[in-house]
N, C-alpha and C positions, 0 to 999 in steps of 0.2 A: 707924895706925893707926883703924880703926873710929868712924864718928861715933854710931853708936848698940852700944856696950853690949849684948852677949848673953848670958844665960848659958846655958853647955857642953848645959845639959838644954833647953833650947829647940829646937824642933826648926825654926830660923830659921836657928840656928847651922851649920845642914849649906849656908847658901849664902854664897858670896863676897861680902864686906863692898861690891862695888857693891849686889849685887844687895839687899842687905839696906837700905841708906842707900837704893835706890828704893824698894821697898815698902813699907819702913815711912814714908818724904818723904809717898809718893801715900795711905795709910792717915791717916797725921797727919790730912791735906788733907781726904780725904772724911768722915771724920766729924766733925770739927770745922767745914769750909762744913753740911752738912746739920743738921745744931744752930741755927749760928748762923742759919741762912737760915729753919728752922723759928722760930727766936728772932725772928728781928727780923719774920714777915710775921704771928704772933701778935699782936706790939705795934702794931702800926702798921696791921693791916687785920684782926686776929680769926679770920686762916684759919689752917690747919697748912699743911706745904709737901707733905704728902699730898694736901689737898685743891687746892694748887694746879696738884701735878703729874700729876691726872685736869681738872682746866679747861683748862691748856692743852693734854692729848694731847685733847679733845677739838673742842680748833680746829683739829687738822692734819686733821680732815675737814670739806671742806664743808657738811655737812650736820648739824655737831655730833653726830651718833651714827658709836657702836660697838656692836658684840657687848662681851661682858663682859667675856670671854675675849681677845680684840683686845686691850681699855683693858688687860689686865693683862701683857699680852708689851708692848703699850708702851712701860708706865713701869716693865717689868720688876718683877713685884708676883707674890705665892699669888694666883691667883684670889679663893680663898674671902675672903681680905684684901679685893681690891680691893670683892667683894662685900661687906660691911661693910660698907667706907669710904663706894662709892655709897649706899646706904642710907643712910647719915648725913645724904649731900648729900642725899638727896631728901626728907629731912626739913626741910633747909633751906630745898629748892626753890631747890638752884644744879644739879641734874638730877631726870629722871624717870627710871622704870625701867618696859622695858615685854616683854612676850613677846612673840617675833617672829612675826609671824601666819603664815606658813607654816612657820613649823617653833618648837614653842612652847620650847623644850628652848634654845633662846639666849634671852637676855635682850636688849636692846638697853637701852643706855644715852644718853641725850639731856643736850646741854649746852639750857637755860631760858633767859632772856632774865636773872633773878635771877642765873645761873651769868655767863653773860655781862658782867655787868654787872660782880660782885662781882670778876672778873677784870682789867677799865677801870680796875676802884677801887685792885686790889691794887698790878696793875704796873707802876707807874711810881717808889714807894717800893726796889720789891725787887729791877729791872735798876739802878735805883741803888747799892742792897745791892752786887749781887753785879760790878756794875761796882768802886766804890770796895775791895772784899776777892779782886778776884782777877782783872778785864781789868788794871786798869792795874798790876797789881806787873808786868804781860808788856809787853816791846816789842813793837811790830809784828813781826818777824822770830820769837818767845820764841811769838808766839800762836798761826803760821803752825805752828810746829814742833809744837809743843801738840796743838793741831787735825789734825795729820798721825799724830803717835802716841798719841793714844788712838781713831782712826780706826779703826789697826791694830790695836790690844788690840783694840775692839771688836769688829771681823771675828774675830779668834781666838777672843771668846767666842762669839759665836755659830756657829761651824765646831767648838767643841768644848764649848757650853756645855750645856745643857736648853730652854731658853724658842728656838721660832723666831726668825726675822729678822724687825720688825717690818712689815709694810706702809708702806711711806711712802708718802705722796702727791706728784707732780709737783707 
């Protein structure tokens, strides 16, 4: 018997029980994890999870600067949503927004010293939280297996999805 009771009219009733279990387990974790991470960051640091995502993404560039469209690809969000988000963050002086001198159609988002300081302040408690609710639930072997699984799923998303692969720097 399936762990998840799926009504016959549900589109997921077309899946076998093991696939329903895997999908529902993933969805429960990812939805709750994002909610709890957002709650933890707001409570402990006064920032949202999306703020944190943007700050972390900008640190992936040695200059701390990314084109808005590249930032949207990196965090897997719509460009318009990231545009609104970065304007709010610019008002808090965590980022600056500037048209690119050689192509004014491109907006560059740059991490500020205040943004970097916010990331440094927020990260220890956030990492402790992630460790306590996620990483400590896994043995080293399970962590390695889960990493392999998520890397394969991500590659399929890139192959079959609509966003290009983010440019990862060495």
